[in-house]
C-alpha positions in Angstrom: 8.6 23.9 -8.7 6.0 24.3 -5.9 6.7 26.8 -3.2 5.7 26.6 0.5 2.8 28.8 1.9 5.2 31.6 2.6 6.6 31.7 -0.9 10.0 30.7 0.3 11.9 27.5 -0.3 10.5 24.8 -2.5 7.8 22.7 -0.8 8.9 19.1 -0.1 6.8 16.0 -0.4 6.0 14.4 3.0 7.8 11.0 3.4 5.6 8.0 3.2 6.2 7.0 6.8 4.8 10.4 7.9 1.8 10.2 5.7 1.0 6.7 6.9 1.5 7.7 10.5 -0.9 10.7 10.0 -3.5 8.4 8.4 -3.2 5.8 11.2 -3.5 8.6 13.8 -6.6 9.9 12.0 -8.2 6.5 12.1 -7.6 6.3 15.9 -9.1 9.7 16.4 -12.1 8.7 14.3 -12.6 5.4 16.2 -12.3 7.3 19.5 -15.1 9.7 18.5 -17.3 7.0 17.0 -17.1 5.1 20.3 -19.1 7.9 21.8 -21.9 8.0 19.2 -25.1 6.1 20.0 -26.1 3.8 17.1 -22.6 3.4 15.8 -21.9 2.1 19.3 -24.6 -0.4 20.1 -25.9 -0.9 23.6 -24.7 2.7 24.2 -26.6 2.8 27.5 -24.4 0.1 28.8 -21.2 2.1 28.2 -19.2 2.3 31.4 -16.1 4.3 32.4 -13.8 1.2 32.5 -13.8 -2.5 33.1 -15.2 -5.6 31.5 -18.7 -4.7 32.6 -19.0 -2.1 29.8 -21.2 -4.0 27.3 -21.2 -1.3 24.6 -20.0 -2.5 21.2 -18.4 -0.3 18.6 -19.9 -1.2 15.2 -21.7 -4.0 17.1 -18.5 -5.9 17.3 -15.7 -4.4 19.5 -16.3 -4.0 23.2 -15.5 -0.4 24.4 -15.7 1.8 27.4 -15.2 5.5 28.1 -11.6 4.8 29.0 -11.1 2.6 25.9 -12.4 5.4 23.7 -10.3 8.0 25.5 -7.2 5.9 24.9 -8.0 5.8 21.2 -8.3 9.6 21.1 -5.1 10.1 23.1 -3.3 7.6 20.9 -4.5 9.5 17.8 -3.4 12.8 19.2 0.0 11.4 20.0 0.3 10.1 16.5 -0.5 13.5 15.0 2.2 15.1 17.1 4.8 12.4 16.5 4.1 12.3 12.7 5.5 15.8 12.4 9.0 14.2 12.0 10.2 11.1 10.3 11.7 9.8 13.5 8.5 10.5 15.4 6.4 8.8 12.8 8.5 5.7 13.0 8.3 5.7 16.8 4.5 6.1 16.6 4.1 3.3 14.2 6.7 0.8 15.5 6.2 1.7 19.2 2.4 1.7 18.8 2.6 -1.7 17.0 4.6 -3.0 20.0 2.0 -1.6 22.4 -0.9 -3.3 20.4 1.0 -6.6 20.4 1.3 -6.3 24.2 -2.4 -5.4 24.4 -3.1 -8.6 22.4 -1.1 -10.6 24.9 -2.9 -8.9 27.7 -6.3 -9.8 26.2 -5.2 -13.5 25.8 -3.9 -13.6 29.4 -7.1 -12.0 30.8 -9.2 -14.6 28.9 -7.0 -17.5 30.0 -6.9 -16.5 33.7 -10.2 -14.8 34.6 -12.1 -12.4 32.4 -14.0 -11.2 35.5 -10.8 -10.3 37.4 -10.1 -6.7 38.6 -7.1 -6.6 36.3 -9.5 -6.4 33.3 -9.7 -2.6 33.2 -10.2 -2.4 29.4 -13.2 -4.2 28.0 -11.7 -6.6 25.4 -13.5 -9.4 23.5 -12.3 -11.8 20.8 -12.9 -9.3 18.1 -10.7 -6.8 20.0 -8.0 -9.4 20.4 -7.8 -10.2 16.7 -7.9 -6.5 15.8 -5.0 -5.8 18.3 -2.9 -8.6 16.7 -3.5 -7.2 13.2 -2.8 -3.6 14.3 0.3 -4.7 16.2 1.9 -6.5 13.3 0.7 -3.9 10.8 1.9 -0.8 12.6 5.2 -2.5 13.6 5.9 -3.5 10.0 5.0 0.0 8.7 7.2 1.7 11.2 10.2 -0.5 10.5 9.9 -1.0 6.8 8.8 2.4 5.4 11.9 4.5 4.7 12.5 8.1 3.9 14.2 7.2 0.7 13.0 4.0 -1.0 15.4 1.2 -0.3 18.3 3.3 0.9 19.7 4.1 4.3 19.4 7.9 3.7 19.2 10.4 6.5 16.0 9.7 8.5 15.3 13.2 9.7 16.7 16.7 9.7 17.4 18.3 13.0 15.2 21.3 13.8 18.0 23.8 13.5 18.9 22.8 9.9 17.0 24.0 6.9 
């Protein structure tokens, strides 16, 4: 049986929900960094702090700004912290999914009302809207459906004071 790094108790496998949350957080960190790299972000010279006037496109497809990239980085960091526990991983995935569904609705509302309005603080285009919809449903489903013990209602997490 494998032992932890200190040679103490047996090492446990990380629950799937935590592994998935770590992977999703890592992708958000990667996307946040890539948004600041010229070439990967086309029209990099047109990158603005915030607003719909930022015409930089991540991968030539997704409209981004400095604020948008910073939000990806912060979201990824929050995911790394929350993924340290099963409950936190679930909150990150399900809560993050709900946030992305709200962001999808925000994008639809901005397009329907006035894309040039001052309320449009994050640059969002059609590609972003579709991505937000997919992320929202995907993260929400993962956060709600992945369980610590396959198919059972086992204990979700151990309190910090229990070993």
